[in-house]
PyMOL Python script that loads the backbone (N, CA, C, O; Angstrom):
from pymol import cmd

cmd.read_pdbstr("""\
ATOM      1  N   MET A   1       4.414 -13.984 -11.962  1.00  0.00           N
ATOM      2  CA  MET A   1       4.678 -12.836 -10.997  1.00  0.00           C
ATOM      3  C   MET A   1       5.265 -11.219 -11.334  1.00  0.00           C
ATOM      4  O   MET A   1       6.446 -10.870 -11.328  1.00  0.00           O
ATOM      5  N   ARG A   2       4.263 -10.513 -11.574  1.00  0.00           N
ATOM      6  CA  ARG A   2       4.895  -8.542 -12.190  1.00  0.00           C
ATOM      7  C   ARG A   2       4.463  -8.194 -11.022  1.00  0.00           C
ATOM      8  O   ARG A   2       3.835  -8.744 -10.117  1.00  0.00           O
ATOM      9  N   ILE A   3       5.050  -6.888 -11.267  1.00  0.00           N
ATOM     10  CA  ILE A   3       5.400  -5.698 -10.331  1.00  0.00           C
ATOM     11  C   ILE A   3       5.685  -4.470 -10.905  1.00  0.00           C
ATOM     12  O   ILE A   3       6.660  -4.550 -11.651  1.00  0.00           O
ATOM     13  N   LYS A   4       5.199  -3.365 -10.836  1.00  0.00           N
ATOM     14  CA  LYS A   4       5.690  -2.076 -10.655  1.00  0.00           C
ATOM     15  C   LYS A   4       6.755  -1.484  -9.821  1.00  0.00           C
ATOM     16  O   LYS A   4       6.377  -1.221  -8.680  1.00  0.00           O
ATOM     17  N   HIS A   5       7.496  -1.316  -9.982  1.00  0.00           N
ATOM     18  CA  HIS A   5       8.406  -0.567  -8.561  1.00  0.00           C
ATOM     19  C   HIS A   5       9.246   0.207  -9.463  1.00  0.00           C
ATOM     20  O   HIS A   5       9.880  -0.173 -10.447  1.00  0.00           O
ATOM     21  N   THR A   6       9.090   1.807  -8.747  1.00  0.00           N
ATOM     22  CA  THR A   6      10.075   2.809  -9.022  1.00  0.00           C
ATOM     23  C   THR A   6       9.937   3.148 -11.178  1.00  0.00           C
ATOM     24  O   THR A   6      10.895   3.464 -11.883  1.00  0.00           O
ATOM     25  N   GLY A   7       8.657   2.959 -11.612  1.00  0.00           N
ATOM     26  CA  GLY A   7       8.742   2.902 -12.804  1.00  0.00           C
ATOM     27  C   GLY A   7       9.628   1.918 -14.134  1.00  0.00           C
ATOM     28  O   GLY A   7       9.959   2.034 -15.314  1.00  0.00           O
ATOM     29  N   TYR A   8       9.726   0.739 -12.770  1.00  0.00           N
ATOM     30  CA  TYR A   8      10.494   0.027 -14.057  1.00  0.00           C
ATOM     31  C   TYR A   8       9.220  -1.269 -13.897  1.00  0.00           C
ATOM     32  O   TYR A   8       8.336  -1.197 -13.043  1.00  0.00           O
ATOM     33  N   ILE A   9       9.316  -2.169 -14.675  1.00  0.00           N
ATOM     34  CA  ILE A   9       8.105  -3.535 -14.568  1.00  0.00           C
ATOM     35  C   ILE A   9       9.239  -4.685 -14.188  1.00  0.00           C
ATOM     36  O   ILE A   9      10.364  -4.821 -14.669  1.00  0.00           O
ATOM     37  N   TYR A  10       8.650  -5.372 -13.289  1.00  0.00           N
ATOM     38  CA  TYR A  10       9.902  -6.537 -13.347  1.00  0.00           C
ATOM     39  C   TYR A  10       8.502  -7.806 -12.988  1.00  0.00           C
ATOM     40  O   TYR A  10       7.582  -7.826 -12.170  1.00  0.00           O
ATOM     41  N   ASP A  11       9.042  -8.903 -14.259  1.00  0.00           N
ATOM     42  CA  ASP A  11       7.850  -9.842 -14.564  1.00  0.00           C
ATOM     43  C   ASP A  11       9.158 -10.794 -15.046  1.00  0.00           C
ATOM     44  O   ASP A  11      10.097 -10.775 -15.841  1.00  0.00           O
ATOM     45  N   THR A  12       8.363 -11.910 -13.668  1.00  0.00           N
ATOM     46  CA  THR A  12       9.302 -13.286 -13.859  1.00  0.00           C
ATOM     47  C   THR A  12       9.294 -14.413 -15.425  1.00  0.00           C
ATOM     48  O   THR A  12      10.018 -15.255 -15.956  1.00  0.00           O
ATOM     49  N   GLU A  13       7.966 -13.735 -15.651  1.00  0.00           N
ATOM     50  CA  GLU A  13       7.894 -14.425 -17.261  1.00  0.00           C
ATOM     51  C   GLU A  13       8.257 -13.937 -18.210  1.00  0.00           C
ATOM     52  O   GLU A  13       8.106 -14.552 -19.266  1.00  0.00           O
ATOM     53  N   LYS A  14       8.780 -12.846 -18.209  1.00  0.00           N
ATOM     54  CA  LYS A  14       9.564 -11.944 -19.295  1.00  0.00           C
ATOM     55  C   LYS A  14      10.620 -11.701 -18.821  1.00  0.00           C
ATOM     56  O   LYS A  14      11.145 -10.690 -19.288  1.00  0.00           O
ATOM     57  N   SER A  15      11.522 -12.549 -17.583  1.00  0.00           N
ATOM     58  CA  SER A  15      13.025 -11.912 -17.568  1.00  0.00           C
ATOM     59  C   SER A  15      13.928 -13.320 -17.485  1.00  0.00           C
ATOM     60  O   SER A  15      13.614 -14.455 -17.126  1.00  0.00           O
ATOM     61  N   GLU A  16      15.070 -12.805 -17.928  1.00  0.00           N
ATOM     62  CA  GLU A  16      16.012 -14.345 -17.557  1.00  0.00           C
ATOM     63  C   GLU A  16      16.446 -14.520 -16.463  1.00  0.00           C
ATOM     64  O   GLU A  16      16.971 -13.568 -15.885  1.00  0.00           O
ATOM     65  N   ILE A  17      16.365 -15.717 -15.875  1.00  0.00           N
ATOM     66  CA  ILE A  17      17.214 -16.511 -14.849  1.00  0.00           C
ATOM     67  C   ILE A  17      18.268 -16.258 -14.714  1.00  0.00           C
ATOM     68  O   ILE A  17      18.837 -16.197 -15.804  1.00  0.00           O
ATOM     69  N   ILE A  18      18.863 -16.067 -13.935  1.00  0.00           N
ATOM     70  CA  ILE A  18      20.503 -15.640 -14.238  1.00  0.00           C
ATOM     71  C   ILE A  18      21.340 -16.530 -12.863  1.00  0.00           C
ATOM     72  O   ILE A  18      22.557 -16.383 -12.752  1.00  0.00           O
ATOM     73  N   GLY A  19      20.586 -17.422 -11.883  1.00  0.00           N
ATOM     74  CA  GLY A  19      20.933 -17.864 -10.800  1.00  0.00           C
ATOM     75  C   GLY A  19      19.832 -18.265  -9.854  1.00  0.00           C
ATOM     76  O   GLY A  19      18.673 -18.324 -10.264  1.00  0.00           O
ATOM     77  N   PHE A  20      20.166 -18.564  -8.516  1.00  0.00           N
ATOM     78  CA  PHE A  20      19.162 -19.134  -7.608  1.00  0.00           C
ATOM     79  C   PHE A  20      20.315 -19.082  -5.991  1.00  0.00           C
ATOM     80  O   PHE A  20      21.491 -19.400  -5.815  1.00  0.00           O
ATOM     81  N   TYR A  21      19.554 -18.684  -5.343  1.00  0.00           N
ATOM     82  CA  TYR A  21      20.090 -18.381  -3.878  1.00  0.00           C
ATOM     83  C   TYR A  21      18.816 -19.128  -2.919  1.00  0.00           C
ATOM     84  O   TYR A  21      17.611 -18.931  -3.078  1.00  0.00           O
ATOM     85  N   VAL A  22      19.493 -20.087  -1.831  1.00  0.00           N
ATOM     86  CA  VAL A  22      18.899 -20.412  -1.193  1.00  0.00           C
ATOM     87  C   VAL A  22      20.093 -20.870   0.559  1.00  0.00           C
ATOM     88  O   VAL A  22      21.237 -21.317   0.636  1.00  0.00           O
ATOM     89  N   SER A  23      19.210 -20.520   1.507  1.00  0.00           N
ATOM     90  CA  SER A  23      20.147 -20.164   2.399  1.00  0.00           C
ATOM     91  C   SER A  23      20.423 -21.534   3.150  1.00  0.00           C
ATOM     92  O   SER A  23      19.911 -22.560   2.702  1.00  0.00           O
ATOM     93  N   ASP A  24      21.247 -21.574   4.319  1.00  0.00           N
ATOM     94  CA  ASP A  24      21.608 -22.587   4.226  1.00  0.00           C
ATOM     95  C   ASP A  24      20.817 -23.119   5.679  1.00  0.00           C
ATOM     96  O   ASP A  24      20.914 -24.281   6.072  1.00  0.00           O
ATOM     97  N   GLU A  25      19.801 -21.764   6.595  1.00  0.00           N
ATOM     98  CA  GLU A  25      19.362 -22.531   7.243  1.00  0.00           C
ATOM     99  C   GLU A  25      18.197 -23.386   7.240  1.00  0.00           C
ATOM    100  O   GLU A  25      17.765 -23.711   6.134  1.00  0.00           O
ATOM    101  N   ALA A  26      17.719 -23.730   8.081  1.00  0.00           N
ATOM    102  CA  ALA A  26      16.375 -24.802   7.843  1.00  0.00           C
ATOM    103  C   ALA A  26      15.189 -24.146   7.319  1.00  0.00           C
ATOM    104  O   ALA A  26      15.087 -23.107   7.971  1.00  0.00           O
ATOM    105  N   ASN A  27      14.011 -24.233   6.275  1.00  0.00           N
ATOM    106  CA  ASN A  27      12.858 -23.255   5.898  1.00  0.00           C
ATOM    107  C   ASN A  27      11.664 -23.150   6.693  1.00  0.00           C
ATOM    108  O   ASN A  27      10.570 -22.960   6.162  1.00  0.00           O
ATOM    109  N   ASP A  28      11.856 -23.298   8.300  1.00  0.00           N
ATOM    110  CA  ASP A  28      11.281 -22.561   9.217  1.00  0.00           C
ATOM    111  C   ASP A  28      12.370 -21.739   9.917  1.00  0.00           C
ATOM    112  O   ASP A  28      12.198 -21.494  11.111  1.00  0.00           O
ATOM    113  N   HIS A  29      13.125 -21.430   9.496  1.00  0.00           N
ATOM    114  CA  HIS A  29      13.951 -20.771  10.533  1.00  0.00           C
ATOM    115  C   HIS A  29      13.538 -19.223  10.277  1.00  0.00           C
ATOM    116  O   HIS A  29      12.900 -18.863   9.287  1.00  0.00           O
ATOM    117  N   PRO A  30      13.920 -18.490  11.147  1.00  0.00           N
ATOM    118  CA  PRO A  30      13.324 -16.717  10.408  1.00  0.00           C
ATOM    119  C   PRO A  30      14.512 -15.916   9.668  1.00  0.00           C
ATOM    120  O   PRO A  30      14.517 -14.723   9.364  1.00  0.00           O
ATOM    121  N   CYS A  31      15.869 -17.222   9.382  1.00  0.00           N
ATOM    122  CA  CYS A  31      16.435 -15.755   8.704  1.00  0.00           C
ATOM    123  C   CYS A  31      17.019 -16.752   7.158  1.00  0.00           C
ATOM    124  O   CYS A  31      17.985 -16.459   6.453  1.00  0.00           O
ATOM    125  N   TYR A  32      15.853 -18.230   6.936  1.00  0.00           N
ATOM    126  CA  TYR A  32      15.542 -18.999   5.739  1.00  0.00           C
ATOM    127  C   TYR A  32      15.053 -17.859   4.695  1.00  0.00           C
ATOM    128  O   TYR A  32      13.996 -17.227   4.688  1.00  0.00           O
ATOM    129  N   MET A  33      16.374 -17.788   3.648  1.00  0.00           N
ATOM    130  CA  MET A  33      15.458 -17.163   2.192  1.00  0.00           C
ATOM    131  C   MET A  33      15.834 -18.171   0.555  1.00  0.00           C
ATOM    132  O   MET A  33      16.851 -18.856   0.442  1.00  0.00           O
ATOM    133  N   SER A  34      14.866 -18.045  -0.448  1.00  0.00           N
ATOM    134  CA  SER A  34      15.208 -19.302  -1.445  1.00  0.00           C
ATOM    135  C   SER A  34      14.297 -18.044  -2.130  1.00  0.00           C
ATOM    136  O   SER A  34      13.362 -17.412  -1.638  1.00  0.00           O
ATOM    137  N   VAL A  35      15.057 -17.909  -3.704  1.00  0.00           N
ATOM    138  CA  VAL A  35      15.059 -16.788  -4.239  1.00  0.00           C
ATOM    139  C   VAL A  35      15.527 -17.296  -5.715  1.00  0.00           C
ATOM    140  O   VAL A  35      16.505 -18.041  -5.771  1.00  0.00           O
ATOM    141  N   THR A  36      14.900 -16.939  -6.832  1.00  0.00           N
ATOM    142  CA  THR A  36      15.821 -17.131  -7.778  1.00  0.00           C
ATOM    143  C   THR A  36      15.852 -15.780  -8.780  1.00  0.00           C
ATOM    144  O   THR A  36      14.933 -14.997  -9.018  1.00  0.00           O
ATOM    145  N   ILE A  37      16.894 -15.783  -9.158  1.00  0.00           N
ATOM    146  CA  ILE A  37      17.719 -14.230  -9.182  1.00  0.00           C
ATOM    147  C   ILE A  37      17.072 -14.045 -10.700  1.00  0.00           C
ATOM    148  O   ILE A  37      16.634 -15.009 -11.327  1.00  0.00           O
ATOM    149  N   TYR A  38      17.067 -12.649 -11.229  1.00  0.00           N
ATOM    150  CA  TYR A  38      16.698 -12.118 -12.287  1.00  0.00           C
ATOM    151  C   TYR A  38      17.543 -11.339 -12.834  1.00  0.00           C
ATOM    152  O   TYR A  38      18.470 -10.869 -12.175  1.00  0.00           O
ATOM    153  N   ARG A  39      17.333 -11.006 -14.415  1.00  0.00           N
ATOM    154  CA  ARG A  39      17.633  -9.354 -15.066  1.00  0.00           C
ATOM    155  C   ARG A  39      16.879  -9.612 -15.916  1.00  0.00           C
ATOM    156  O   ARG A  39      16.993 -10.543 -16.712  1.00  0.00           O
ATOM    157  N   ALA A  40      15.624  -8.473 -15.834  1.00  0.00           N
ATOM    158  CA  ALA A  40      14.864  -8.136 -16.773  1.00  0.00           C
ATOM    159  C   ALA A  40      14.970  -7.782 -18.109  1.00  0.00           C
ATOM    160  O   ALA A  40      16.142  -7.518 -18.379  1.00  0.00           O
ATOM    161  N   SER A  41      14.248  -7.675 -19.016  1.00  0.00           N
ATOM    162  CA  SER A  41      15.003  -6.632 -20.268  1.00  0.00           C
ATOM    163  C   SER A  41      14.880  -5.451 -20.316  1.00  0.00           C
ATOM    164  O   SER A  41      14.867  -5.098 -21.495  1.00  0.00           O
ATOM    165  N   HIS A  42      14.765  -4.515 -19.541  1.00  0.00           N
ATOM    166  CA  HIS A  42      15.113  -3.201 -19.263  1.00  0.00           C
ATOM    167  C   HIS A  42      17.001  -3.195 -18.492  1.00  0.00           C
ATOM    168  O   HIS A  42      17.721  -2.197 -18.523  1.00  0.00           O
ATOM    169  N   GLY A  43      17.441  -4.646 -17.839  1.00  0.00           N
ATOM    170  CA  GLY A  43      18.352  -4.379 -17.714  1.00  0.00           C
ATOM    171  C   GLY A  43      18.937  -4.464 -16.257  1.00  0.00           C
ATOM    172  O   GLY A  43      20.124  -4.381 -15.941  1.00  0.00           O
ATOM    173  N   ARG A  44      17.768  -4.661 -15.375  1.00  0.00           N
ATOM    174  CA  ARG A  44      17.501  -4.309 -13.851  1.00  0.00           C
ATOM    175  C   ARG A  44      17.079  -5.118 -13.566  1.00  0.00           C
ATOM    176  O   ARG A  44      16.055  -5.560 -14.088  1.00  0.00           O
ATOM    177  N   TYR A  45      18.031  -5.951 -12.088  1.00  0.00           N
ATOM    178  CA  TYR A  45      18.245  -6.929 -11.456  1.00  0.00           C
ATOM    179  C   TYR A  45      17.153  -7.299 -10.349  1.00  0.00           C
ATOM    180  O   TYR A  45      16.885  -6.469  -9.481  1.00  0.00           O
ATOM    181  N   PHE A  46      16.674  -8.249 -10.373  1.00  0.00           N
ATOM    182  CA  PHE A  46      15.381  -8.673  -8.608  1.00  0.00           C
ATOM    183  C   PHE A  46      15.655 -10.236  -8.319  1.00  0.00           C
ATOM    184  O   PHE A  46      16.377 -11.151  -8.713  1.00  0.00           O
ATOM    185  N   LEU A  47      14.612  -9.969  -7.372  1.00  0.00           N
ATOM    186  CA  LEU A  47      14.805 -11.637  -6.584  1.00  0.00           C
ATOM    187  C   LEU A  47      13.445 -11.495  -6.745  1.00  0.00           C
ATOM    188  O   LEU A  47      12.669 -10.544  -6.842  1.00  0.00           O
ATOM    189  N   HIS A  48      13.341 -13.069  -6.747  1.00  0.00           N
ATOM    190  CA  HIS A  48      11.753 -13.496  -6.893  1.00  0.00           C
ATOM    191  C   HIS A  48      11.785 -14.949  -5.546  1.00  0.00           C
ATOM    192  O   HIS A  48      12.458 -15.978  -5.491  1.00  0.00           O
ATOM    193  N   GLY A  49      10.857 -14.447  -4.747  1.00  0.00           N
ATOM    194  CA  GLY A  49      10.958 -16.027  -4.002  1.00  0.00           C
ATOM    195  C   GLY A  49      10.682 -15.745  -2.157  1.00  0.00           C
ATOM    196  O   GLY A  49      10.087 -14.701  -1.892  1.00  0.00           O
ATOM    197  N   THR A  50      11.082 -16.602  -1.015  1.00  0.00           N
ATOM    198  CA  THR A  50      10.225 -16.331   0.133  1.00  0.00           C
ATOM    199  C   THR A  50      11.347 -16.362   0.689  1.00  0.00           C
ATOM    200  O   THR A  50      12.375 -16.837   0.207  1.00  0.00           O
ATOM    201  N   GLY A  51      11.163 -15.649   2.163  1.00  0.00           N
ATOM    202  CA  GLY A  51      12.230 -16.247   3.126  1.00  0.00           C
ATOM    203  C   GLY A  51      10.880 -15.436   4.407  1.00  0.00           C
ATOM    204  O   GLY A  51       9.810 -14.847   4.252  1.00  0.00           O
ATOM    205  N   GLY A  52      11.950 -15.962   5.942  1.00  0.00           N
ATOM    206  CA  GLY A  52      11.498 -15.718   6.833  1.00  0.00           C
ATOM    207  C   GLY A  52      11.463 -14.256   7.306  1.00  0.00           C
ATOM    208  O   GLY A  52      12.003 -13.381   6.630  1.00  0.00           O
ATOM    209  N   PRO A  53      10.729 -13.939   8.647  1.00  0.00           N
ATOM    210  CA  PRO A  53      10.372 -12.413   8.807  1.00  0.00           C
ATOM    211  C   PRO A  53      11.861 -11.709   8.924  1.00  0.00           C
ATOM    212  O   PRO A  53      11.821 -10.492   8.746  1.00  0.00           O
ATOM    213  N   LEU A  54      13.461 -12.381   9.252  1.00  0.00           N
ATOM    214  CA  LEU A  54      14.272 -11.628   9.179  1.00  0.00           C
ATOM    215  C   LEU A  54      14.867 -11.190   7.994  1.00  0.00           C
ATOM    216  O   LEU A  54      15.691 -10.275   8.000  1.00  0.00           O
ATOM    217  N   THR A  55      14.477 -11.834   6.864  1.00  0.00           N
ATOM    218  CA  THR A  55      15.040 -11.850   5.467  1.00  0.00           C
ATOM    219  C   THR A  55      14.428 -10.330   4.820  1.00  0.00           C
ATOM    220  O   THR A  55      13.536  -9.669   5.351  1.00  0.00           O
ATOM    221  N   PRO A  56      15.178  -9.964   3.503  1.00  0.00           N
ATOM    222  CA  PRO A  56      14.512  -8.815   2.797  1.00  0.00           C
ATOM    223  C   PRO A  56      13.200  -9.337   2.188  1.00  0.00           C
ATOM    224  O   PRO A  56      12.530  -8.465   1.634  1.00  0.00           O
ATOM    225  N   MET A  57      12.691 -10.603   2.177  1.00  0.00           N
ATOM    226  CA  MET A  57      11.424 -11.065   1.930  1.00  0.00           C
ATOM    227  C   MET A  57      10.496 -10.517   3.021  1.00  0.00           C
ATOM    228  O   MET A  57       9.486 -10.068   2.481  1.00  0.00           O
ATOM    229  N   LYS A  58      10.464 -10.397   4.222  1.00  0.00           N
ATOM    230  CA  LYS A  58      10.084 -10.070   5.141  1.00  0.00           C
ATOM    231  C   LYS A  58       8.550 -11.118   5.419  1.00  0.00           C
ATOM    232  O   LYS A  58       7.390 -10.777   5.649  1.00  0.00           O
ATOM    233  N   GLY A  59       9.024 -12.129   5.310  1.00  0.00           N
ATOM    234  CA  GLY A  59       7.917 -13.521   5.619  1.00  0.00           C
ATOM    235  C   GLY A  59       7.302 -13.931   4.696  1.00  0.00           C
ATOM    236  O   GLY A  59       6.407 -14.724   4.987  1.00  0.00           O
ATOM    237  N   ARG A  60       7.489 -13.599   3.255  1.00  0.00           N
ATOM    238  CA  ARG A  60       6.432 -13.625   2.031  1.00  0.00           C
ATOM    239  C   ARG A  60       6.968 -14.158   0.926  1.00  0.00           C
ATOM    240  O   ARG A  60       8.164 -14.219   0.639  1.00  0.00           O
ATOM    241  N   GLU A  61       5.967 -14.577   0.261  1.00  0.00           N
ATOM    242  CA  GLU A  61       6.588 -14.645  -1.217  1.00  0.00           C
ATOM    243  C   GLU A  61       6.894 -12.874  -1.717  1.00  0.00           C
ATOM    244  O   GLU A  61       6.279 -11.995  -1.114  1.00  0.00           O
ATOM    245  N   ARG A  62       7.738 -12.555  -2.681  1.00  0.00           N
ATOM    246  CA  ARG A  62       7.237 -11.144  -3.202  1.00  0.00           C
ATOM    247  C   ARG A  62       8.842 -11.122  -3.874  1.00  0.00           C
ATOM    248  O   ARG A  62       9.786 -11.739  -3.380  1.00  0.00           O
ATOM    249  N   ILE A  63       8.924 -10.179  -5.242  1.00  0.00           N
ATOM    250  CA  ILE A  63       9.567  -9.702  -5.917  1.00  0.00           C
ATOM    251  C   ILE A  63      10.453  -8.465  -5.252  1.00  0.00           C
ATOM    252  O   ILE A  63       9.996  -7.386  -4.876  1.00  0.00           O
ATOM    253  N   LEU A  64      11.730  -8.863  -5.207  1.00  0.00           N
ATOM    254  CA  LEU A  64      12.714  -7.452  -4.930  1.00  0.00           C
ATOM    255  C   LEU A  64      13.394  -6.874  -4.864  1.00  0.00           C
ATOM    256  O   LEU A  64      14.157  -6.935  -3.899  1.00  0.00           O
ATOM    257  N   PRO A  65      13.578  -5.741  -6.073  1.00  0.00           N
ATOM    258  CA  PRO A  65      14.737  -5.184  -6.988  1.00  0.00           C
ATOM    259  C   PRO A  65      15.901  -5.139  -6.406  1.00  0.00           C
ATOM    260  O   PRO A  65      15.824  -4.930  -5.195  1.00  0.00           O
ATOM    261  N   VAL A  66      16.912  -5.254  -6.812  1.00  0.00           N
ATOM    262  CA  VAL A  66      18.445  -5.702  -6.251  1.00  0.00           C
ATOM    263  C   VAL A  66      19.402  -4.669  -7.070  1.00  0.00           C
ATOM    264  O   VAL A  66      19.148  -4.355  -8.233  1.00  0.00           O
ATOM    265  N   SER A  67      20.287  -4.277  -6.507  1.00  0.00           N
ATOM    266  CA  SER A  67      21.637  -3.935  -7.672  1.00  0.00           C
ATOM    267  C   SER A  67      22.035  -5.353  -8.434  1.00  0.00           C
ATOM    268  O   SER A  67      21.466  -6.423  -8.215  1.00  0.00           O
ATOM    269  N   GLU A  68      23.215  -5.139  -9.449  1.00  0.00           N
ATOM    270  CA  GLU A  68      23.726  -6.015  -9.734  1.00  0.00           C
ATOM    271  C   GLU A  68      24.484  -6.131  -9.116  1.00  0.00           C
ATOM    272  O   GLU A  68      24.869  -7.228  -9.518  1.00  0.00           O
ATOM    273  N   GLU A  69      25.190  -5.858  -8.278  1.00  0.00           N
ATOM    274  CA  GLU A  69      26.073  -6.419  -7.118  1.00  0.00           C
ATOM    275  C   GLU A  69      25.621  -7.364  -6.491  1.00  0.00           C
ATOM    276  O   GLU A  69      26.065  -8.509  -6.574  1.00  0.00           O
ATOM    277  N   VAL A  70      24.702  -7.018  -5.797  1.00  0.00           N
ATOM    278  CA  VAL A  70      23.816  -8.030  -4.908  1.00  0.00           C
ATOM    279  C   VAL A  70      23.193  -9.353  -5.954  1.00  0.00           C
ATOM    280  O   VAL A  70      22.963 -10.511  -5.605  1.00  0.00           O
ATOM    281  N   ALA A  71      23.070  -8.915  -6.928  1.00  0.00           N
ATOM    282  CA  ALA A  71      22.596 -10.117  -7.911  1.00  0.00           C
ATOM    283  C   ALA A  71      23.625 -10.915  -7.711  1.00  0.00           C
ATOM    284  O   ALA A  71      23.507 -11.853  -6.923  1.00  0.00           O
ATOM    285  N   LEU A  72      24.794 -10.688  -8.378  1.00  0.00           N
ATOM    286  CA  LEU A  72      25.845 -11.578  -8.860  1.00  0.00           C
ATOM    287  C   LEU A  72      26.488 -11.953  -7.547  1.00  0.00           C
ATOM    288  O   LEU A  72      27.042 -13.040  -7.711  1.00  0.00           O
ATOM    289  N   GLN A  73      26.633 -11.553  -6.428  1.00  0.00           N
ATOM    290  CA  GLN A  73      26.584 -12.200  -5.026  1.00  0.00           C
ATOM    291  C   GLN A  73      26.337 -13.255  -4.962  1.00  0.00           C
ATOM    292  O   GLN A  73      27.078 -14.193  -5.259  1.00  0.00           O
ATOM    293  N   LEU A  74      24.746 -13.325  -4.374  1.00  0.00           N
ATOM    294  CA  LEU A  74      24.383 -14.543  -4.436  1.00  0.00           C
ATOM    295  C   LEU A  74      24.206 -15.517  -5.620  1.00  0.00           C
ATOM    296  O   LEU A  74      23.728 -16.636  -5.431  1.00  0.00           O
ATOM    297  N   CYS A  75      24.502 -15.191  -6.557  1.00  0.00           N
ATOM    298  CA  CYS A  75      25.067 -16.324  -7.341  1.00  0.00           C
ATOM    299  C   CYS A  75      26.393 -16.958  -7.585  1.00  0.00           C
ATOM    300  O   CYS A  75      26.739 -17.760  -8.452  1.00  0.00           O
ATOM    301  N   LEU A  76      27.193 -16.282  -6.399  1.00  0.00           N
ATOM    302  CA  LEU A  76      28.398 -16.903  -6.221  1.00  0.00           C
ATOM    303  C   LEU A  76      27.658 -18.347  -5.624  1.00  0.00           C
ATOM    304  O   LEU A  76      28.355 -19.305  -5.290  1.00  0.00           O
TER     305      LEU A  76
END
""", "prot")
cmd.dss("prot")
cmd.show_as("cartoon", "prot")
cmd.util.cbc("prot")
cmd.orient("prot")
């Protein structure tokens, strides 16, 4: 998957996987989220995955740019 956001391209095929995050909720729960955490070649971080309507993924598959701090916290 690939998107352009604020002048940067986020591409799952050309970026480095640095971790995964899966919430504790059941996958039909509105707060469930399952994402792969990436570092793009330009050094920015992003999430790719799915989540319920009460998550940053807004109930669908998407790419979401995040700060380095958020990316690393999700890896813990």
